[in-house]
C-alpha positions in Angstrom: -15.9 8.7 6.3 -13.3 8.9 3.5 -13.1 6.8 0.1 -9.9 6.5 -1.2 -9.4 4.7 -4.5 -5.9 2.8 -4.8 -3.8 1.4 -7.4 -2.9 -2.1 -6.6 -0.7 -4.3 -9.1 -0.2 -8.3 -8.3 -4.3 -9.2 -8.6 -5.0 -11.3 -11.1 -8.4 -12.7 -10.6 -10.7 -12.5 -7.6 -9.1 -14.7 -5.1 -7.1 -12.1 -4.8 -9.9 -9.4 -4.4 -11.8 -11.3 -2.3 -7.8 -11.9 0.2 -7.5 -8.0 0.0 -11.4 -7.5 0.7 -11.2 -9.5 4.0 -8.4 -8.4 4.6 -8.8 -4.9 4.6 -12.4 -5.5 6.7 -11.0 -7.3 9.5 -9.6 -3.3 10.3 -11.8 -1.8 12.8 -13.1 1.5 11.2 -13.7 -0.1 7.1 -16.7 0.7 6.0 -16.1 -1.4 2.4 -14.1 -2.8 -0.1 -13.9 -3.1 -3.7 -11.3 -4.4 -5.5 -11.0 -5.3 -9.0 -8.1 -6.9 -10.6 -9.6 -6.0 -13.7 -8.8 -2.2 -13.4 -6.2 -3.0 -10.6 -7.8 -0.9 -8.5 -9.0 -0.7 -4.8 -11.6 1.5 -3.7 -11.8 2.0 0.7 -14.5 3.8 2.3 -12.9 3.8 5.6 -13.7 5.7 9.1 -9.9 8.2 9.5 -10.9 8.6 12.9 -10.4 4.9 13.0 -7.9 3.7 10.4 -4.9 5.4 9.0 -4.7 5.2 4.9 -1.1 4.0 5.9 -2.0 1.3 7.2 -5.4 0.0 5.4 -2.1 0.5 2.5 0.1 -1.7 4.1 -2.7 -4.6 4.8 -3.0 -4.7 1.5 1.2 -5.4 0.7 0.9 -7.2 3.8 -1.2 -9.5 1.6 2.0 -9.7 -1.2 0.4 -7.2 -3.2 1.5 -3.1 -4.5 0.4 -0.7 -3.9 1.7 2.3 -6.4 3.8 4.6 -4.4 3.7 3.6 -1.1 6.6 2.1 0.8 8.8 2.6 -2.0 12.4 5.4 -1.3 12.3 7.5 -3.7 15.3 8.0 -5.9 16.5 11.0 -4.1 16.9 9.3 -0.8 18.5 6.5 -2.7 21.0 8.9 -3.7 21.5 10.4 -0.6 21.6 6.7 0.7 24.2 6.4 -2.0 26.5 9.5 -1.3 26.7 9.0 2.5 27.8 5.3 1.6 30.6 6.3 -0.6 32.1 9.2 1.9 31.8 6.8 4.9 34.2 4.8 2.6 36.2 6.8 1.6 36.9 8.5 5.5 37.7 4.7 6.3 
């Protein structure tokens, strides 16, 4: 078993906590979930052999919340993409 404490923004009330809790508890391998809108954290105890951390993070994002550092393109990747776009523009 693994326990992780994720920083989650967008939770504003008990209903938000319940939404995240219920969605995560539906995932096979999740043992417990403690969402706290005041602390802006979600603590998840899960079996890493049955469900991945990325799947759990995506589940939270799918409910309309943001997991800090997840699903965000790095600044370096954005810069590389921009340079590639410029190079393509000037080649044509």
